[in-house]
C-alpha positions as a LaTeX table, in Angstrom:
\begin{tabular}{lrrr}
\hline
Residue & $x$ (\AA) & $y$ (\AA) & $z$ (\AA) \\
\hline
Met1 & 70.91 & $-4.32$ & 31.45 \\
Phe2 & 73.86 & $-6.62$ & 32.16 \\
Thr3 & 73.47 & $-6.50$ & 35.97 \\
Phe4 & 69.67 & $-7.03$ & 35.73 \\
Leu5 & 69.79 & $-10.05$ & 33.40 \\
Ala6 & 72.69 & $-11.54$ & 35.20 \\
Cys7 & 70.83 & $-11.29$ & 38.51 \\
Ile8 & 67.80 & $-13.12$ & 37.06 \\
Ala9 & 70.20 & $-15.79$ & 35.63 \\
Leu10 & 71.85 & $-16.16$ & 39.01 \\
Leu11 & 68.34 & $-16.75$ & 40.69 \\
Ile12 & 67.53 & $-19.44$ & 38.24 \\
Ile13 & 70.97 & $-20.99$ & 38.66 \\
Gly14 & 70.59 & $-20.83$ & 42.40 \\
Tyr15 & 67.52 & $-23.05$ & 42.20 \\
Phe16 & 69.28 & $-25.80$ & 40.34 \\
Thr17 & 72.50 & $-25.59$ & 42.39 \\
Tyr18 & 72.22 & $-24.32$ & 45.98 \\
Gly19 & 68.52 & $-25.39$ & 46.11 \\
Lys20 & 69.61 & $-28.94$ & 45.07 \\
Tyr21 & 72.34 & $-28.91$ & 47.74 \\
Val22 & 69.92 & $-27.80$ & 50.50 \\
Glu23 & 67.52 & $-30.48$ & 49.40 \\
Lys24 & 70.11 & $-33.27$ & 49.35 \\
Met25 & 71.71 & $-32.05$ & 52.74 \\
Phe26 & 68.19 & $-31.99$ & 54.34 \\
Gly27 & 67.49 & $-35.60$ & 53.17 \\
Val28 & 64.15 & $-36.16$ & 51.42 \\
Lys29 & 62.17 & $-39.24$ & 52.55 \\
Ala30 & 59.99 & $-40.00$ & 49.56 \\
Ala31 & 58.52 & $-43.07$ & 51.12 \\
Arg32 & 57.37 & $-41.11$ & 54.25 \\
Pro33 & 53.64 & $-40.32$ & 54.17 \\
Thr34 & 52.95 & $-36.61$ & 54.41 \\
Pro35 & 50.36 & $-34.82$ & 56.72 \\
Ala36 & 48.03 & $-34.58$ & 53.63 \\
Leu37 & 47.58 & $-38.32$ & 54.05 \\
Thr38 & 48.16 & $-39.08$ & 57.75 \\
Gln39 & 46.06 & $-36.14$ & 58.99 \\
Ala40 & 43.42 & $-35.89$ & 56.13 \\
Asp41 & 40.31 & $-33.97$ & 57.43 \\
Gly42 & 38.81 & $-32.63$ & 54.20 \\
Val43 & 39.39 & $-28.92$ & 55.41 \\
Asp44 & 42.98 & $-28.11$ & 55.84 \\
Tyr45 & 44.69 & $-31.48$ & 55.26 \\
Ile46 & 43.90 & $-32.42$ & 51.60 \\
Pro47 & 46.37 & $-33.90$ & 49.04 \\
Met48 & 46.82 & $-31.63$ & 46.03 \\
Ser49 & 48.88 & $-31.77$ & 42.95 \\
Thr50 & 52.52 & $-30.26$ & 42.76 \\
Lys51 & 51.41 & $-27.80$ & 40.21 \\
Lys52 & 48.48 & $-26.53$ & 42.18 \\
Asn53 & 50.47 & $-26.48$ & 45.40 \\
Ser54 & 53.33 & $-24.55$ & 43.79 \\
Leu55 & 50.93 & $-21.92$ & 42.37 \\
Ile56 & 49.09 & $-21.47$ & 45.76 \\
Gln57 & 52.41 & $-21.21$ & 47.53 \\
Leu58 & 53.61 & $-18.51$ & 45.17 \\
Leu59 & 50.46 & $-16.48$ & 45.51 \\
Asn60 & 50.33 & $-17.09$ & 49.27 \\
Ile61 & 53.87 & $-15.68$ & 49.80 \\
Ala62 & 53.95 & $-12.90$ & 47.23 \\
Gly63 & 51.43 & $-10.28$ & 48.44 \\
Thr64 & 52.47 & $-6.77$ & 47.44 \\
Gly65 & 55.93 & $-7.41$ & 48.98 \\
Pro66 & 57.87 & $-8.36$ & 45.85 \\
Ile67 & 56.35 & $-5.30$ & 44.08 \\
Phe68 & 55.93 & $-2.47$ & 46.57 \\
Gly69 & 59.02 & $-3.35$ & 48.49 \\
Pro70 & 61.49 & $-3.43$ & 45.55 \\
Ile71 & 59.81 & $-0.28$ & 44.11 \\
Met72 & 60.70 & 1.60 & 47.38 \\
Gly73 & 64.02 & $-0.24$ & 47.60 \\
Ala74 & 64.88 & 1.07 & 44.05 \\
Leu75 & 65.68 & 4.37 & 45.82 \\
Tyr76 & 68.79 & 2.66 & 47.21 \\
Gly77 & 70.06 & 1.92 & 43.67 \\
Pro78 & 71.42 & $-1.38$ & 42.21 \\
Val79 & 72.44 & $-2.49$ & 45.65 \\
Ala80 & 68.81 & $-3.63$ & 45.84 \\
Phe81 & 69.57 & $-6.11$ & 43.07 \\
Ile82 & 72.38 & $-7.57$ & 45.23 \\
Trp83 & 70.14 & $-8.00$ & 48.26 \\
Ile84 & 67.43 & $-9.66$ & 46.20 \\
Val85 & 69.73 & $-12.26$ & 44.65 \\
Ile86 & 71.85 & $-13.09$ & 47.79 \\
Gly87 & 68.94 & $-12.84$ & 50.15 \\
Cys88 & 66.64 & $-15.01$ & 47.93 \\
Ile89 & 69.04 & $-17.79$ & 47.19 \\
Phe90 & 70.90 & $-18.05$ & 50.55 \\
Ala91 & 68.18 & $-16.75$ & 53.02 \\
Gly92 & 64.64 & $-16.58$ & 51.73 \\
Ala93 & 64.49 & $-19.76$ & 49.73 \\
Val94 & 66.30 & $-21.69$ & 52.57 \\
His95 & 63.93 & $-20.25$ & 55.04 \\
Asp96 & 60.89 & $-21.35$ & 53.06 \\
Tyr97 & 62.24 & $-24.77$ & 52.19 \\
Leu98 & 63.26 & $-25.62$ & 55.76 \\
Thr99 & 60.03 & $-24.31$ & 57.41 \\
Gly100 & 57.95 & $-26.21$ & 54.82 \\
Met101 & 59.84 & $-29.50$ & 55.13 \\
Ile102 & 60.13 & $-29.37$ & 58.95 \\
Ser103 & 56.45 & $-28.66$ & 59.16 \\
Ile104 & 55.83 & $-31.72$ & 56.83 \\
Arg105 & 57.84 & $-33.84$ & 59.31 \\
Asn106 & 55.71 & $-32.58$ & 62.21 \\
Arg107 & 52.08 & $-32.98$ & 61.24 \\
Gly108 & 51.98 & $-29.79$ & 59.23 \\
Ala109 & 52.77 & $-27.75$ & 62.40 \\
His110 & 52.91 & $-23.91$ & 62.30 \\
Leu111 & 55.95 & $-21.92$ & 63.26 \\
Pro112 & 54.85 & $-21.28$ & 66.92 \\
Glu113 & 54.55 & $-25.01$ & 67.54 \\
Leu114 & 57.87 & $-25.70$ & 65.78 \\
Ala115 & 59.60 & $-23.00$ & 67.81 \\
Thr116 & 58.19 & $-24.42$ & 71.08 \\
Lys117 & 59.55 & $-27.82$ & 70.17 \\
Phe118 & 62.96 & $-26.89$ & 68.90 \\
Leu119 & 63.79 & $-23.56$ & 70.69 \\
Gly120 & 62.15 & $-24.30$ & 74.06 \\
Lys121 & 58.76 & $-23.95$ & 75.82 \\
Ala122 & 59.59 & $-20.32$ & 76.76 \\
Met123 & 59.18 & $-19.40$ & 72.98 \\
Lys124 & 55.65 & $-20.73$ & 72.72 \\
His125 & 53.89 & $-17.60$ & 73.79 \\
Val126 & 56.31 & $-15.28$ & 72.29 \\
Val127 & 56.24 & $-16.86$ & 68.78 \\
Asn128 & 52.37 & $-17.20$ & 68.85 \\
Thr129 & 52.13 & $-13.56$ & 69.73 \\
Phe130 & 54.57 & $-12.52$ & 66.94 \\
Ala131 & 52.93 & $-14.77$ & 64.36 \\
Leu132 & 49.44 & $-13.58$ & 65.16 \\
Leu133 & 50.50 & $-10.01$ & 65.18 \\
Leu134 & 52.28 & $-10.42$ & 61.83 \\
Leu135 & 49.29 & $-12.27$ & 60.28 \\
Leu136 & 46.77 & $-9.58$ & 61.45 \\
Leu137 & 48.98 & $-6.77$ & 60.12 \\
Val138 & 49.35 & $-8.66$ & 56.80 \\
Gly139 & 45.66 & $-9.25$ & 56.45 \\
Thr140 & 44.89 & $-5.64$ & 57.28 \\
Val141 & 47.54 & $-4.21$ & 54.98 \\
Phe142 & 46.52 & $-6.51$ & 52.22 \\
Val143 & 42.93 & $-5.21$ & 52.47 \\
Thr144 & 43.86 & $-1.56$ & 52.17 \\
Thr145 & 46.41 & $-1.83$ & 49.33 \\
Pro146 & 44.31 & $-3.80$ & 46.84 \\
Ala147 & 41.27 & $-1.71$ & 47.71 \\
Asp148 & 43.27 & 1.45 & 46.97 \\
Leu149 & 44.51 & 0.12 & 43.68 \\
Leu150 & 40.96 & $-0.93$ & 42.55 \\
Tyr151 & 39.59 & 2.44 & 43.58 \\
Val152 & 42.16 & 4.16 & 41.44 \\
Leu153 & 41.62 & 1.70 & 38.58 \\
Met154 & 37.85 & 2.32 & 38.67 \\
Asp155 & 38.41 & 6.13 & 38.79 \\
Gly156 & 36.64 & 6.38 & 42.13 \\
Lys157 & 33.24 & 5.31 & 40.65 \\
Val158 & 32.85 & 2.66 & 43.30 \\
Ala159 & 33.08 & 3.81 & 46.96 \\
Leu160 & 36.20 & 2.72 & 48.79 \\
Phe161 & 34.32 & 1.28 & 51.72 \\
Leu162 & 32.31 & $-1.01$ & 49.30 \\
Ile163 & 35.56 & $-2.35$ & 47.87 \\
Val164 & 36.96 & $-2.91$ & 51.25 \\
Gly165 & 33.81 & $-4.70$ & 52.28 \\
Ala166 & 33.88 & $-6.95$ & 49.18 \\
Ile167 & 37.42 & $-7.93$ & 49.94 \\
Phe168 & 36.59 & $-8.81$ & 53.61 \\
Ile169 & 33.70 & $-10.91$ & 52.40 \\
Tyr170 & 36.06 & $-12.93$ & 50.19 \\
Tyr171 & 38.60 & $-13.27$ & 53.02 \\
Ile172 & 35.94 & $-14.61$ & 55.34 \\
Leu173 & 34.85 & $-17.29$ & 52.81 \\
Ala174 & 38.45 & $-18.25$ & 52.06 \\
Thr175 & 39.19 & $-18.44$ & 55.81 \\
Leu176 & 36.27 & $-20.78$ & 56.64 \\
Leu177 & 35.80 & $-23.05$ & 53.70 \\
Pro178 & 37.92 & $-26.11$ & 52.84 \\
Ile179 & 41.13 & $-25.12$ & 51.06 \\
Asp180 & 40.18 & $-26.82$ & 47.76 \\
Lys181 & 36.71 & $-25.01$ & 47.55 \\
Ile182 & 37.86 & $-21.42$ & 46.90 \\
Ile183 & 41.60 & $-21.10$ & 47.09 \\
Gly184 & 42.31 & $-24.19$ & 45.15 \\
Arg185 & 39.86 & $-23.30$ & 42.41 \\
Leu186 & 40.43 & $-19.55$ & 42.02 \\
Tyr187 & 44.23 & $-19.37$ & 42.28 \\
Pro188 & 44.98 & $-20.75$ & 38.82 \\
Tyr189 & 43.07 & $-17.70$ & 37.33 \\
Phe190 & 44.86 & $-15.35$ & 39.74 \\
Gly191 & 48.21 & $-16.89$ & 38.79 \\
Ala192 & 47.47 & $-16.10$ & 35.15 \\
Leu193 & 46.99 & $-12.46$ & 35.94 \\
Leu194 & 50.22 & $-12.45$ & 38.01 \\
Leu195 & 52.23 & $-13.95$ & 35.12 \\
Ile196 & 50.70 & $-11.47$ & 32.57 \\
Ser197 & 51.82 & $-8.59$ & 34.75 \\
Ala198 & 55.33 & $-9.84$ & 35.63 \\
Val199 & 56.17 & $-11.17$ & 32.22 \\
Gly200 & 54.57 & $-8.23$ & 30.42 \\
Val201 & 56.70 & $-5.69$ & 32.33 \\
Phe202 & 59.86 & $-7.85$ & 31.80 \\
Ile203 & 59.29 & $-7.99$ & 28.06 \\
Gly204 & 58.51 & $-4.28$ & 28.02 \\
Leu205 & 61.83 & $-3.46$ & 29.71 \\
Leu206 & 63.70 & $-5.56$ & 27.07 \\
Val207 & 61.87 & $-4.30$ & 24.03 \\
Thr208 & 62.13 & $-0.58$ & 25.05 \\
Gly209 & 65.82 & $-1.06$ & 26.08 \\
Ala210 & 65.17 & 0.51 & 29.48 \\
Asn211 & 68.18 & 2.16 & 30.99 \\
Ile212 & 68.47 & $-0.03$ & 34.05 \\
Pro213 & 71.53 & 0.99 & 36.20 \\
Glu214 & 74.47 & $-1.39$ & 36.40 \\
Ile215 & 76.01 & $-2.79$ & 39.57 \\
Ser216 & 76.78 & $-0.31$ & 42.27 \\
Leu217 & 77.05 & $-0.17$ & 46.09 \\
Ser218 & 76.27 & 3.55 & 46.13 \\
Asn219 & 73.18 & 4.75 & 48.01 \\
Phe220 & 70.85 & 6.89 & 45.73 \\
His221 & 68.20 & 7.51 & 48.27 \\
Pro222 & 67.37 & 11.19 & 48.17 \\
Ala223 & 66.96 & 11.34 & 51.99 \\
Asn224 & 70.33 & 9.63 & 52.39 \\
Ala225 & 68.71 & 6.81 & 54.42 \\
Pro226 & 71.42 & 4.29 & 55.31 \\
Ile227 & 71.40 & 1.00 & 53.36 \\
Phe228 & 72.20 & $-0.89$ & 56.69 \\
Pro229 & 69.75 & $-1.78$ & 58.18 \\
Leu230 & 66.91 & $-0.06$ & 56.28 \\
Leu231 & 67.18 & $-1.83$ & 52.90 \\
Phe232 & 66.59 & $-5.18$ & 54.62 \\
Phe233 & 63.24 & $-3.94$ & 56.01 \\
Thr234 & 62.33 & $-2.21$ & 52.73 \\
Ile235 & 62.74 & $-5.18$ & 50.48 \\
Thr236 & 61.42 & $-8.22$ & 52.51 \\
Cys237 & 59.28 & $-10.46$ & 50.22 \\
Gly238 & 61.46 & $-11.18$ & 47.22 \\
Ala239 & 64.50 & $-11.62$ & 49.40 \\
Leu240 & 63.57 & $-12.81$ & 52.89 \\
Ser241 & 60.21 & $-12.69$ & 54.59 \\
Gly242 & 59.09 & $-14.20$ & 57.95 \\
Phe243 & 55.46 & $-14.07$ & 56.64 \\
His244 & 56.40 & $-17.03$ & 54.48 \\
Ala245 & 56.95 & $-19.17$ & 57.57 \\
Thr246 & 53.26 & $-18.58$ & 58.42 \\
Gln247 & 52.20 & $-19.69$ & 54.92 \\
Thr248 & 54.35 & $-22.72$ & 54.15 \\
Pro249 & 52.40 & $-24.92$ & 56.79 \\
Ile250 & 49.26 & $-24.35$ & 54.65 \\
Ile251 & 50.91 & $-26.16$ & 51.80 \\
Ser252 & 52.79 & $-28.64$ & 53.95 \\
Arg253 & 49.36 & $-29.86$ & 54.85 \\
Thr254 & 48.42 & $-30.42$ & 51.16 \\
Thr255 & 51.83 & $-31.68$ & 49.78 \\
Gln256 & 51.75 & $-35.30$ & 48.57 \\
Asn257 & 55.28 & $-36.28$ & 48.72 \\
Glu258 & 58.53 & $-34.84$ & 50.26 \\
Asn259 & 60.30 & $-34.92$ & 46.93 \\
Gln260 & 57.98 & $-32.10$ & 45.71 \\
Gly261 & 59.28 & $-29.80$ & 48.38 \\
Arg262 & 62.20 & $-28.15$ & 46.52 \\
Lys263 & 59.84 & $-27.11$ & 43.69 \\
Ile264 & 57.07 & $-25.89$ & 45.91 \\
Phe265 & 58.98 & $-24.11$ & 48.69 \\
Tyr266 & 62.47 & $-23.29$ & 47.40 \\
Gly267 & 61.34 & $-22.78$ & 43.74 \\
Met268 & 58.49 & $-20.51$ & 44.38 \\
Met269 & 60.71 & $-18.26$ & 46.51 \\
Ile270 & 63.03 & $-17.97$ & 43.55 \\
Ala271 & 60.12 & $-17.10$ & 41.42 \\
Glu272 & 59.15 & $-14.38$ & 43.80 \\
Gly273 & 62.70 & $-13.05$ & 43.65 \\
Ile274 & 62.45 & $-12.77$ & 39.87 \\
Ile275 & 59.23 & $-10.73$ & 40.21 \\
Ala276 & 61.02 & $-8.50$ & 42.70 \\
Met277 & 63.92 & $-7.97$ & 40.20 \\
Ile278 & 61.53 & $-7.02$ & 37.41 \\
Trp279 & 59.76 & $-4.29$ & 39.48 \\
Ala280 & 62.92 & $-2.96$ & 41.06 \\
Ala281 & 64.40 & $-2.56$ & 37.57 \\
Ala282 & 61.32 & $-0.89$ & 36.25 \\
Ala283 & 61.23 & 1.64 & 39.13 \\
Met284 & 64.94 & 2.40 & 38.69 \\
Ser285 & 64.77 & 3.00 & 34.94 \\
Leu286 & 61.50 & 4.52 & 33.88 \\
Phe287 & 61.14 & 7.85 & 35.78 \\
Asp288 & 64.12 & 10.03 & 34.91 \\
Gly289 & 66.34 & 9.05 & 37.77 \\
Tyr290 & 65.90 & 8.54 & 41.46 \\
Asn291 & 64.50 & 12.09 & 42.14 \\
Gly292 & 61.73 & 11.46 & 39.55 \\
Leu293 & 60.95 & 8.14 & 41.22 \\
Asn294 & 60.97 & 9.76 & 44.73 \\
Asp295 & 58.53 & 12.57 & 43.53 \\
Leu296 & 56.13 & 9.92 & 42.29 \\
Leu297 & 56.40 & 7.87 & 45.42 \\
Ala298 & 55.58 & 11.01 & 47.46 \\
Ala299 & 52.62 & 11.85 & 45.20 \\
Gly300 & 50.92 & 8.52 & 45.15 \\
Gly301 & 53.10 & 5.78 & 46.79 \\
Pro302 & 54.11 & 2.48 & 45.16 \\
Gly303 & 50.57 & 1.97 & 43.89 \\
Leu304 & 50.99 & 4.94 & 41.50 \\
Ile305 & 54.27 & 3.56 & 40.29 \\
Val306 & 52.60 & 0.19 & 39.49 \\
Ser307 & 49.95 & 1.90 & 37.50 \\
Glu308 & 52.44 & 4.10 & 35.59 \\
Val309 & 54.75 & 1.25 & 34.79 \\
Ser310 & 51.88 & $-1.11$ & 33.68 \\
Lys311 & 50.58 & 1.60 & 31.21 \\
Met312 & 54.03 & 2.67 & 30.00 \\
Met313 & 55.03 & $-1.02$ & 29.14 \\
Leu314 & 51.70 & $-2.60$ & 28.15 \\
Gly315 & 49.37 & 0.24 & 27.03 \\
Gly316 & 45.71 & 0.72 & 28.18 \\
Ile317 & 44.29 & $-2.82$ & 28.14 \\
Gly318 & 47.49 & $-4.63$ & 29.00 \\
Gly319 & 48.20 & $-2.06$ & 31.71 \\
Thr320 & 44.84 & $-2.68$ & 33.24 \\
Leu321 & 45.47 & $-6.57$ & 33.21 \\
Ala322 & 48.92 & $-5.86$ & 34.82 \\
Val323 & 47.42 & $-3.67$ & 37.55 \\
Leu324 & 44.86 & $-6.45$ & 38.18 \\
Gly325 & 47.69 & $-8.93$ & 38.45 \\
Val326 & 49.22 & $-6.64$ & 41.15 \\
Val327 & 45.86 & $-6.40$ & 42.95 \\
Val328 & 45.67 & $-10.18$ & 42.97 \\
Leu329 & 48.93 & $-10.53$ & 44.86 \\
Pro330 & 47.88 & $-8.90$ & 48.16 \\
Ile331 & 44.38 & $-10.51$ & 48.06 \\
Thr332 & 45.94 & $-14.00$ & 47.61 \\
Ser333 & 48.19 & $-13.40$ & 50.70 \\
Gly334 & 45.52 & $-11.65$ & 52.82 \\
Asp335 & 43.06 & $-14.60$ & 52.45 \\
Thr336 & 45.70 & $-17.13$ & 53.59 \\
Ala337 & 46.96 & $-14.79$ & 56.35 \\
Phe338 & 43.65 & $-14.95$ & 58.02 \\
Arg339 & 43.40 & $-18.70$ & 57.34 \\
Ser340 & 46.84 & $-19.18$ & 58.93 \\
Ala341 & 45.86 & $-17.09$ & 61.95 \\
Arg342 & 42.81 & $-19.37$ & 62.40 \\
Met343 & 44.91 & $-22.46$ & 62.21 \\
Ile344 & 47.61 & $-21.12$ & 64.56 \\
Ile345 & 45.07 & $-20.29$ & 67.23 \\
Ala346 & 43.21 & $-23.60$ & 66.77 \\
Asp347 & 46.56 & $-25.47$ & 67.23 \\
Tyr348 & 47.44 & $-23.22$ & 70.33 \\
Ile349 & 44.22 & $-23.98$ & 72.11 \\
Asn350 & 43.83 & $-27.46$ & 70.65 \\
Phe351 & 40.48 & $-26.67$ & 69.13 \\
Ala352 & 39.39 & $-29.00$ & 66.20 \\
Gln353 & 38.40 & $-27.30$ & 63.03 \\
Lys354 & 36.32 & $-29.84$ & 61.28 \\
Lys355 & 33.00 & $-28.13$ & 62.02 \\
Ile356 & 32.39 & $-24.69$ & 60.44 \\
Ser357 & 30.98 & $-23.36$ & 63.81 \\
Ser358 & 34.35 & $-24.11$ & 65.38 \\
Arg359 & 36.10 & $-22.07$ & 62.63 \\
Leu360 & 33.67 & $-19.15$ & 63.15 \\
Trp361 & 34.47 & $-18.90$ & 66.82 \\
Ile362 & 38.09 & $-18.20$ & 65.92 \\
Ala363 & 37.61 & $-16.22$ & 62.66 \\
Val364 & 35.01 & $-13.66$ & 63.76 \\
Pro365 & 37.20 & $-12.05$ & 66.43 \\
Leu366 & 40.10 & $-11.89$ & 63.96 \\
Phe367 & 38.16 & $-9.93$ & 61.36 \\
Val368 & 36.65 & $-7.59$ & 63.98 \\
Ile369 & 40.20 & $-6.69$ & 65.19 \\
Ser370 & 41.40 & $-6.36$ & 61.51 \\
Ile371 & 38.51 & $-3.98$ & 60.64 \\
Ala372 & 39.57 & $-1.81$ & 63.65 \\
Leu373 & 43.18 & $-1.82$ & 62.45 \\
Thr374 & 42.18 & $-0.49$ & 59.05 \\
Gln375 & 41.57 & 2.84 & 60.77 \\
Ile376 & 45.25 & 3.19 & 61.67 \\
Asp377 & 47.60 & 5.09 & 59.37 \\
Phe378 & 48.94 & 2.76 & 56.68 \\
Asn379 & 52.54 & 3.86 & 57.04 \\
Ile380 & 52.66 & 3.15 & 60.73 \\
Leu381 & 51.09 & $-0.33$ & 60.00 \\
Trp382 & 53.70 & $-0.98$ & 57.33 \\
Arg383 & 56.67 & $-0.13$ & 59.65 \\
Tyr384 & 55.40 & $-2.44$ & 62.34 \\
Phe385 & 54.70 & $-5.10$ & 59.81 \\
Ser386 & 58.24 & $-4.88$ & 58.34 \\
Trp387 & 59.89 & $-5.28$ & 61.76 \\
Ala388 & 57.54 & $-8.11$ & 62.86 \\
Asn389 & 58.13 & $-9.76$ & 59.49 \\
Gln390 & 61.87 & $-9.91$ & 59.71 \\
Ser391 & 61.82 & $-10.86$ & 63.35 \\
Thr392 & 59.70 & $-13.80$ & 62.50 \\
Ala393 & 62.16 & $-14.77$ & 59.75 \\
Val394 & 65.00 & $-14.75$ & 62.29 \\
Ile395 & 62.99 & $-17.09$ & 64.54 \\
Ala396 & 62.15 & $-19.45$ & 61.53 \\
Leu397 & 65.86 & $-19.56$ & 60.50 \\
Phe398 & 66.92 & $-20.42$ & 64.03 \\
Val399 & 64.33 & $-23.15$ & 64.09 \\
Gly400 & 65.82 & $-24.52$ & 60.83 \\
Ala401 & 69.32 & $-24.34$ & 62.26 \\
Met402 & 68.28 & $-26.19$ & 65.43 \\
Tyr403 & 66.66 & $-28.95$ & 63.45 \\
Leu404 & 69.82 & $-29.33$ & 61.22 \\
Tyr405 & 72.13 & $-29.22$ & 64.35 \\
Ile406 & 70.23 & $-31.91$ & 66.11 \\
Ala407 & 70.28 & $-34.07$ & 62.98 \\
Lys408 & 74.11 & $-33.41$ & 62.61 \\
Lys409 & 73.67 & $-31.71$ & 59.27 \\
Asn410 & 75.00 & $-28.40$ & 57.89 \\
Tyr411 & 73.17 & $-26.02$ & 60.22 \\
Trp412 & 75.21 & $-23.09$ & 58.94 \\
Val413 & 72.98 & $-22.79$ & 55.87 \\
Ser414 & 70.33 & $-21.43$ & 58.15 \\
Leu415 & 72.31 & $-20.02$ & 61.05 \\
Ile416 & 74.43 & $-17.66$ & 59.06 \\
Pro417 & 71.51 & $-15.83$ & 57.36 \\
Gly418 & 69.62 & $-16.01$ & 60.64 \\
Thr419 & 72.35 & $-14.32$ & 62.58 \\
Phe420 & 72.89 & $-11.69$ & 59.99 \\
Met421 & 69.18 & $-10.70$ & 60.10 \\
Leu422 & 69.23 & $-10.85$ & 63.91 \\
Val423 & 71.87 & $-8.10$ & 63.90 \\
Met424 & 69.60 & $-6.06$ & 61.53 \\
Val425 & 66.43 & $-6.64$ & 63.46 \\
Leu426 & 67.97 & $-5.53$ & 66.77 \\
Ala427 & 69.75 & $-2.54$ & 65.32 \\
Tyr428 & 66.60 & $-1.43$ & 63.45 \\
Ile429 & 64.31 & $-1.52$ & 66.65 \\
Leu430 & 66.90 & 0.13 & 68.78 \\
Asn431 & 67.27 & 3.02 & 66.31 \\
Ala432 & 63.78 & 3.32 & 64.74 \\
Gln433 & 61.11 & 5.90 & 65.55 \\
Ile434 & 58.68 & 2.98 & 66.29 \\
Gly435 & 61.36 & 1.51 & 68.60 \\
Phe436 & 63.80 & 2.92 & 71.19 \\
Arg437 & 65.11 & 5.84 & 69.14 \\
Leu438 & 68.68 & 5.34 & 70.14 \\
Pro439 & 71.60 & 6.86 & 68.07 \\
Met440 & 72.80 & 4.67 & 65.23 \\
Thr441 & 76.17 & 3.92 & 66.72 \\
Thr442 & 74.59 & 2.96 & 70.08 \\
Ser443 & 72.10 & 0.77 & 68.20 \\
Trp444 & 74.80 & $-1.14$ & 66.32 \\
Ile445 & 76.68 & $-1.76$ & 69.70 \\
Gly446 & 73.53 & $-2.92$ & 71.36 \\
Ser447 & 72.75 & $-5.15$ & 68.39 \\
Ala448 & 76.14 & $-6.77$ & 68.51 \\
Ile449 & 75.97 & $-7.55$ & 72.16 \\
Gly450 & 72.34 & $-8.92$ & 71.94 \\
Thr451 & 73.38 & $-11.01$ & 68.98 \\
Val452 & 76.35 & $-12.61$ & 70.70 \\
Ile453 & 74.12 & $-13.43$ & 73.67 \\
Leu454 & 71.38 & $-15.01$ & 71.61 \\
Val455 & 73.66 & $-17.05$ & 69.37 \\
Ala456 & 75.44 & $-18.32$ & 72.55 \\
Leu457 & 72.13 & $-19.31$ & 74.03 \\
Phe458 & 71.25 & $-21.06$ & 70.67 \\
Phe459 & 74.33 & $-23.23$ & 70.92 \\
His460 & 73.76 & $-23.99$ & 74.53 \\
Thr461 & 70.10 & $-25.07$ & 73.73 \\
Ala462 & 71.34 & $-27.01$ & 70.64 \\
Lys463 & 73.90 & $-29.09$ & 72.46 \\
Lys464 & 71.34 & $-29.91$ & 75.14 \\
Asn465 & 68.77 & $-31.00$ & 72.56 \\
Arg466 & 71.17 & $-33.10$ & 70.73 \\
Ser467 & 72.33 & $-34.83$ & 73.81 \\
Leu468 & 68.69 & $-35.63$ & 74.76 \\
Ala469 & 68.07 & $-36.84$ & 71.15 \\
Leu470 & 65.13 & $-34.58$ & 70.67 \\
Pro471 & 62.89 & $-36.29$ & 68.18 \\
Leu472 & 62.92 & $-34.45$ & 64.85 \\
Glu473 & 59.71 & $-35.85$ & 63.40 \\
Asp474 & 56.45 & $-37.39$ & 64.34 \\
Asp475 & 56.09 & $-41.27$ & 64.16 \\
Val476 & 53.82 & $-42.07$ & 61.22 \\
Ser477 & 54.59 & $-45.71$ & 61.00 \\
Asn478 & 51.04 & $-46.80$ & 62.13 \\
Trp479 & 49.06 & $-44.00$ & 60.43 \\
Arg480 & 47.00 & $-46.40$ & 58.32 \\
Lys481 & 45.73 & $-48.25$ & 61.43 \\
Ala482 & 44.92 & $-45.04$ & 63.12 \\
Ala483 & 43.04 & $-43.89$ & 60.14 \\
\hline
\end{tabular}
């Protein structure tokens, strides 16, 4: 277990070291009022405590990603541990912190608005389309996955369509009502289930002395699927996920002070990385090698692995609670996915959301489209979600790099991981069956050329924005008078 335990230790150390560096480099302004105060509307802009914001943020970003992704990523062997640790500390947590803090500085703006401001007006429609596509896919995927788990947990005694319907009803309420009415009240209980599942499996691995593989760069995938670029689209949440950039503005609108940002944004990404490590380790060690894991995945997907691991580690009652904890994760991301989509559309068309009738005009079409999407094969949805997810992460990292470049701060902390993932995103879509289906060598060449062009364009735009002294934040000096 040396690699496993060392990786978890590194994640924790990363929060206190690199996370502290990023926070100091960004420059917290504790005296600056946040959108929760300056834009207070009793619906989306509501001051909430650090503890509540942190828990909501963790549950918002987690989904099934840090469980299902690492379970499937376990087929690549311990190299998955390396990506989780490096990706989480240097990419994912930086991504989450910068998007959260830049949003706070700009009225709680969502990624499309931030991309328009910092990357140019041409990005407005592109990023809005990407973000809405991603959120609809997330919302739809996170209806079907918890519904399937609950259906198995109840031995098929309740019809699947009834479970799906109940989840949709909850999503509608969570999307329409003020954030402190349902999300703020239910999430502490959901969080308890999440902790029971993750901590329970972790303790079970230690007590049973699970044979977790040590560090290795070898690829154990039975199908010999290449590590590059597929691993980075298999393990997203838990390492780096663009979906998080759609979620952080929800909490940037409820954060009371900028000095709470590292704990809420950077810290909760580290927590998600630890969850990913636990489930990757369990998948690697409990099924008689990678062939056994692959057979179970073929038989019942990652949901079956979750059920088997939970029962093996925690017994009947504990296993049921653990599975419920896993069910909670997608539900607590699906509800905020639809909420984020509503907020993005409202910002895009400048449509006030104080009246519930205004929220209904946007929310109803979203749910109609999502219900239609549930009829599409899950595996196809997941592949498109993975690519859209990491493409959104690249956009968010470049937004962060642009902000830091204009501010004359260390923009490399965001540009390096953003450029790396840009290479992976382009190579993947050029080669994938859902993309252009080019040979892998051709895809790498095309990816390299595309990356050089886009990075050069970034620097051209960055120099122009800096020379024009593009404002980095909204003026809130007179917010009390305006209120």
